[in-house]
C-alpha positions as semicolon CSV with decimal commas, in nm:
position;residue;x (nm);y (nm);z (nm)
1;M;7,541;11,442;16,180
2;P;7,457;11,606;15,849
3;P;7,510;11,410;15,529
4;D;7,845;11,451;15,355
5;P;7,872;11,582;14,996
6;G;7,867;11,228;14,865
7;G;7,527;11,162;15,017
8;L;7,622;10,957;15,331
9;T;7,332;10,974;15,578
10;V;7,326;10,933;15,957
11;E;7,248;10,564;15,931
12;G;7,553;10,516;15,709
13;V;7,348;10,434;15,403
14;K;7,496;10,574;15,085
15;T;7,239;10,769;14,881
16;P;7,284;10,941;14,546
17;P;7,360;11,314;14,566
18;R;7,059;11,540;14,530
19;V;7,004;11,678;14,184
20;D;6,824;12,010;14,145
21;E;6,501;11,936;13,968
22;S;6,388;12,179;13,702
23;P;6,065;12,359;13,781
24;S;5,766;12,190;13,623
25;P;5,488;12,388;13,455
26;V;5,220;12,495;13,699
27;L;4,926;12,427;13,469
28;T;4,844;12,103;13,289
29;P;4,694;12,101;12,937
30;R;4,350;12,033;13,084
31;Q;4,383;12,325;13,324
32;I;4,495;12,558;13,045
33;C;4,201;12,444;12,831
34;D;3,958;12,495;13,119
35;R;4,083;12,849;13,177
36;L;4,048;12,930;12,810
37;S;3,693;12,790;12,816
38;R;3,593;13,053;13,072
39;H;3,636;13,324;12,810
40;V;3,618;13,145;12,472
41;V;3,298;12,974;12,361
42;G;3,326;12,657;12,154
43;Q;3,637;12,582;11,943
44;E;3,732;12,278;12,150
45;R;3,989;12,153;11,899
46;A;4,168;12,488;11,894
47;K;4,170;12,517;12,274
48;R;4,308;12,166;12,318
49;A;4,577;12,221;12,051
50;L;4,683;12,551;12,205
51;A;4,683;12,399;12,554
52;V;4,914;12,115;12,445
53;A;5,145;12,352;12,255
54;A;5,163;12,592;12,549
55;Y;5,223;12,314;12,802
56;N;5,502;12,159;12,595
57;H;5,650;12,505;12,549
58;L;5,660;12,558;12,926
59;K;5,817;12,213;12,976
60;R;6,082;12,273;12,712
61;T;6,185;12,610;12,853
62;A;6,183;12,470;13,209
63;L;6,421;12,191;13,107
64;R;6,660;12,440;12,952
65;R;6,652;12,661;13,262
66;G;6,725;12,352;13,472
67;R;7,031;12,279;13,254
68;R;6,880;11,948;13,150
69;P;6,919;11,834;12,787
70;A;6,618;11,931;12,578
71;A;6,770;11,910;12,232
72;T;6,538;11,626;12,131
73;I;6,226;11,828;12,222
74;R;6,138;12,057;11,933
75;K;5,874;12,323;11,941
76;S;5,551;12,284;11,743
77;N;5,434;12,619;11,611
78;V;5,059;12,648;11,554
79;L;4,852;12,780;11,262
80;L;4,489;12,874;11,336
81;V;4,257;12,891;11,034
82;G;3,901;13,017;11,064
83;P;3,647;13,279;10,953
84;T;3,640;13,628;11,097
85;G;3,482;13,658;11,439
86;C;3,535;13,293;11,537
87;G;3,774;13,368;11,826
88;K;4,132;13,339;11,692
89;T;4,260;13,666;11,839
90;H;4,041;13,618;12,145
91;L;4,212;13,283;12,210
92;A;4,556;13,442;12,184
93;R;4,464;13,730;12,413
94;H;4,348;13,501;12,692
95;L;4,630;13,253;12,639
96;A;4,862;13,541;12,725
97;Q;4,680;13,585;13,054
98;V;4,701;13,214;13,138
99;L;5,073;13,174;13,065
100;D;5,334;13,340;13,283
101;V;5,562;13,417;12,988
102;P;5,618;13,730;12,774
103;F;5,353;13,747;12,503
104;H;5,332;13,971;12,197
105;V;5,063;14,008;11,929
106;A;5,194;14,109;11,586
107;D;5,008;14,184;11,262
108;A;5,164;14,027;10,953
109;T;5,040;14,311;10,729
110;E;5,280;14,556;10,898
111;F;5,592;14,382;10,774
112;T;5,773;14,404;10,441
113;E;6,079;14,246;10,290
114;A;6,409;14,384;10,421
115;G;6,516;14,702;10,244
116;Y;6,165;14,835;10,178
117;Y;5,952;15,085;10,367
118;G;5,779;14,911;10,655
119;K;5,874;14,696;10,952
120;D;6,139;14,426;10,928
121;V;6,033;14,090;11,075
122;E;6,300;14,123;11,344
123;V;6,095;14,406;11,493
124;M;5,834;14,160;11,628
125;I;6,108;13,996;11,836
126;A;6,222;14,341;11,950
127;E;5,866;14,414;12,064
128;L;5,860;14,081;12,250
129;L;6,190;14,180;12,413
130;Q;6,033;14,507;12,521
131;R;5,740;14,324;12,679
132;A;5,990;14,103;12,862
133;G;6,144;14,409;13,028
134;H;6,447;14,391;12,796
135;S;6,544;14,058;12,951
136;V;6,683;13,841;12,671
137;E;6,644;13,525;12,881
138;Q;6,275;13,597;12,944
139;A;6,209;13,690;12,580
140;Q;6,366;13,365;12,456
141;R;6,091;13,167;12,630
142;G;5,805;13,391;12,517
143;V;5,514;13,343;12,277
144;V;5,446;13,548;11,962
145;F;5,101;13,557;11,802
146;I;5,112;13,659;11,433
147;D;4,768;13,757;11,305
148;E;4,653;13,797;10,942
149;V;4,914;13,560;10,798
150;D;4,681;13,493;10,503
151;K;4,750;13,851;10,390
152;I;5,114;13,763;10,317
153;A;5,028;13,495;10,061
154;R;5,185;13,521;9,716
155;R;5,002;13,785;9,517
156;S;5,181;13,757;9,182
157;Q;4,982;13,577;8,912
158;G;5,279;13,371;8,796
159;H;5,372;13,218;9,129
160;R;5,331;12,861;9,000
161;S;5,590;12,915;8,728
162;G;5,815;13,136;8,939
163;V;5,770;13,450;8,731
164;G;5,597;13,775;8,811
165;A;5,649;14,098;8,999
166;R;5,847;14,101;9,323
167;D;5,610;14,048;9,612
168;I;5,769;14,251;9,893
169;G;5,472;14,231;10,128
170;G;5,374;13,870;10,062
171;E;5,619;13,602;9,961
172;G;5,911;13,819;10,074
173;V;5,772;13,836;10,428
174;Q;5,715;13,461;10,435
175;Q;6,076;13,401;10,335
176;A;6,199;13,646;10,598
177;L;5,997;13,467;10,867
178;L;6,143;13,125;10,789
179;K;6,459;13,163;10,997
180;I;6,268;13,317;11,288
181;L;6,004;13,043;11,299
182;E;6,263;12,767;11,274
183;G;6,489;12,911;11,541
184;R;6,807;13,111;11,497
185;E;7,011;13,377;11,668
186;I;6,915;13,714;11,521
187;L;7,003;14,074;11,594
188;V;6,711;14,281;11,718
189;P;6,701;14,653;11,798
190;V;6,689;14,755;12,162
191;N;6,522;15,093;12,111
192;L;6,230;15,086;11,868
193;A;6,197;15,466;11,868
194;Q;6,526;15,518;11,686
195;H;6,637;15,424;11,339
196;W;6,791;15,076;11,299
197;Q;7,141;15,205;11,219
198;R;7,144;15,449;11,513
199;H;7,090;15,226;11,809
200;D;7,235;14,915;11,967
201;A;7,118;14,564;11,889
202;V;7,119;14,248;12,097
203;T;7,125;13,883;11,996
204;V;6,808;13,682;12,064
205;D;6,776;13,308;12,001
206;T;6,427;13,225;11,868
207;T;6,470;12,849;11,908
208;D;6,244;12,835;12,214
209;I;6,003;13,113;12,117
210;L;5,661;12,964;12,038
211;F;5,483;13,112;11,737
212;V;5,105;13,097;11,695
213;C;4,991;13,220;11,352
214;A;4,632;13,288;11,250
215;G;4,443;13,386;10,937
216;T;4,096;13,376;10,784
217;F;4,202;13,237;10,443
218;T;3,862;13,353;10,321
219;D;3,890;13,225;9,964
220;V;4,095;12,915;10,036
221;F;3,844;12,679;9,875
222;A;3,827;12,894;9,563
223;Y;4,194;12,807;9,507
224;G;4,164;12,440;9,595
225;A;4,079;12,171;9,343
226;E;3,731;12,119;9,488
227;G;3,639;12,487;9,469
228;R;3,721;12,569;9,108
229;S;3,386;12,490;8,952
230;L;3,172;12,794;8,881
231;G;2,811;12,873;8,795
232;F;2,539;12,615;8,840
233;G;2,795;12,338;8,877
234;A;2,961;12,495;9,178
235;R;2,947;12,316;9,509
236;D;2,730;12,451;9,781
237;A;2,914;12,704;9,996
238;A;2,808;12,538;10,320
239;H;2,943;12,205;10,199
240;R;3,277;12,360;10,109
241;A;3,296;12,537;10,443
242;S;3,246;12,208;10,627
243;R;3,542;12,041;10,452
244;R;3,866;12,034;10,643
245;I;4,143;12,249;10,498
246;R;4,439;12,053;10,365
247;Q;4,796;12,170;10,317
248;K;4,743;12,150;9,941
249;D;4,467;12,411;9,971
250;L;4,700;12,646;10,158
251;L;4,971;12,595;9,896
252;E;4,724;12,681;9,620
253;Y;4,623;12,987;9,818
254;G;4,979;13,117;9,794
255;M;5,156;13,005;10,110
256;L;5,511;12,873;10,079
257;A;5,569;12,505;10,151
258;E;5,869;12,601;10,364
259;F;5,653;12,840;10,566
260;L;5,383;12,579;10,630
261;G;5,650;12,324;10,719
262;R;5,746;12,540;11,015
263;L;5,383;12,539;11,138
264;P;5,326;12,165;11,193
265;V;5,008;12,204;11,400
266;V;4,721;12,331;11,182
267;V;4,386;12,382;11,356
268;Q;4,072;12,482;11,168
269;L;3,823;12,680;11,375
270;D;3,452;12,646;11,306
271;E;3,214;12,928;11,234
272;L;3,007;13,009;11,543
273;G;2,641;12,908;11,523
274;P;2,337;13,077;11,680
275;D;2,369;12,891;12,012
276;D;2,739;12,972;12,034
277;L;2,679;13,341;11,963
278;L;2,404;13,347;12,227
279;E;2,652;13,206;12,478
280;V;2,911;13,466;12,369
281;L;2,657;13,740;12,445
282;T;2,596;13,642;12,805
283;G;2,834;13,366;12,919
284;P;3,196;13,488;12,949
285;P;3,294;13,736;13,222
286;D;3,376;13,996;12,956
287;A;3,052;13,942;12,759
288;V;2,920;14,255;12,589
289;V;2,580;14,229;12,762
290;R;2,746;14,220;13,103
291;E;2,951;14,521;13,003
292;V;2,643;14,720;12,895
293;K;2,458;14,634;13,215
294;E;2,754;14,747;13,425
295;L;2,788;15,075;13,234
296;L;2,419;15,158;13,271
297;S;2,400;15,049;13,635
298;A;2,676;15,299;13,712
299;D;2,423;15,568;13,608
300;G;2,142;15,406;13,806
301;V;1,966;15,253;13,503
302;E;1,860;14,888;13,521
303;V;1,847;14,709;13,185
304;A;1,708;14,360;13,126
305;F;1,759;14,161;12,805
306;T;1,486;13,909;12,727
307;D;1,568;13,578;12,562
308;G;1,383;13,690;12,249
309;G;1,579;14,016;12,237
310;L;1,909;13,833;12,267
311;R;1,817;13,589;11,988
312;E;1,713;13,880;11,768
313;I;2,057;14,035;11,821
314;V;2,216;13,702;11,726
315;R;2,003;13,681;11,410
316;Y;2,114;14,024;11,292
317;A;2,477;13,941;11,369
318;L;2,452;13,625;11,159
319;D;2,302;13,826;10,872
320;R;2,601;14,058;10,879
321;G;2,838;13,761;10,869
322;A;3,092;13,912;11,109
323;G;3,073;13,639;11,373
324;A;3,124;13,738;11,735
325;R;3,250;14,082;11,628
326;G;2,909;14,153;11,477
327;L;2,745;14,103;11,818
328;R;2,911;14,407;11,969
329;A;2,807;14,623;11,673
330;I;2,442;14,519;11,703
331;V;2,438;14,564;12,083
332;E;2,602;14,907;12,053
333;E;2,336;15,013;11,801
334;T;2,060;14,876;12,023
335;V;2,164;15,061;12,340
336;A;2,310;15,374;12,179
337;D;2,017;15,592;12,290
338;L;2,019;15,440;12,638
339;L;2,387;15,517;12,686
340;F;2,329;15,874;12,569
341;E;2,029;15,931;12,798
342;A;2,154;15,725;13,096
343;P;2,235;16,020;13,328
344;E;1,885;16,159;13,268
345;R;1,707;15,825;13,326
346;R;1,848;15,745;13,667
347;G;1,625;15,509;13,866
348;T;1,444;15,365;13,562
349;R;1,426;15,009;13,428
350;V;1,446;14,926;13,057
351;V;1,352;14,593;12,897
352;V;1,530;14,506;12,572
353;D;1,295;14,270;12,387
354;V;1,234;14,182;12,022
355;P;1,038;14,499;11,929
356;F;1,296;14,715;12,106
357;V;1,585;14,557;11,911
358;R;1,402;14,581;11,578
359;R;1,322;14,949;11,625
360;K;1,682;15,035;11,700
361;V;1,835;14,822;11,424
362;E;1,591;14,964;11,168
363;R;1,732;15,312;11,234
364;F;2,093;15,209;11,176
365;D;2,061;14,935;10,913
366;P;1,716;14,905;10,750
367;A;1,855;14,654;10,497
368;L;1,876;14,387;10,768
369;L;1,503;14,409;10,835
370;R;1,418;14,390;10,465
371;E;1,613;14,069;10,440
């Protein structure tokens, strides 16, 4: 006979009633990190930190959906700090593909303090709600990536003494983000195409929304105590770049202590070296060299990049100082003529070696060759 509601089995043994288990996250932190490694070269610390934050986020939201108490589990928002072209946005883009939750990328420079021309910070949650198909429940377990947070640092000269002009796009935005990062029920517009006062709003709880912020903080060491010496007594730039960024440095840069307190996990990304950039060129599935080869092969043109040609591209990208973003610019300049002439060169084979790269780069940027 079937067991009764109390759990009495056929043998007469009393067993505890079955409790619906909450769904566990599909991917472990190691699996998330491995998937990120397929597309992102290097930055092991950042990948591990994001993997742990994402896994804990999935666990926390799963416990709440399973009606199990999760009040003691608090979210750990993440702050990524690193030079341009080191992979911050690239990490966020592929994290969105790994996680099965609504994901939105926002730019901090678009927002202003409430009452001024520009976007209110609540709009980023409205955009997340839109990506969640206007499902409040789905949006409340989503992830928001806020890029360029270093651009909302205090810009007034008297910030240490509390005097100065009102900073509507810097400190004001940081203050407006405090309640959202911490977690609170806020009203967000349903229709972004209409004016705020002319459309309906819904209540969204940001307690379980994970926020990943990122910024270059280019001059952070110039504001810190160890970077204030000038002239011949200044420290070597490479030495300063190798030092780990402390919270004191970010405070001196102009970030609010309350804002940093809501981003407990701070990960500093390293600048990509020559070997890393060479791997970026050819390794990931979406590498720019693979893309160029596929584009040209569609027109019947076979292109082969020699090892010397690839390293020459890396050298020019390093000279420009744009990191991985500089690689695409150099490759585009190198194959610009090939892409233009591809339909007319069907059935041919082109070898991109050192002389080939130098000839093309010299046309677009002779200053790199003089250096």
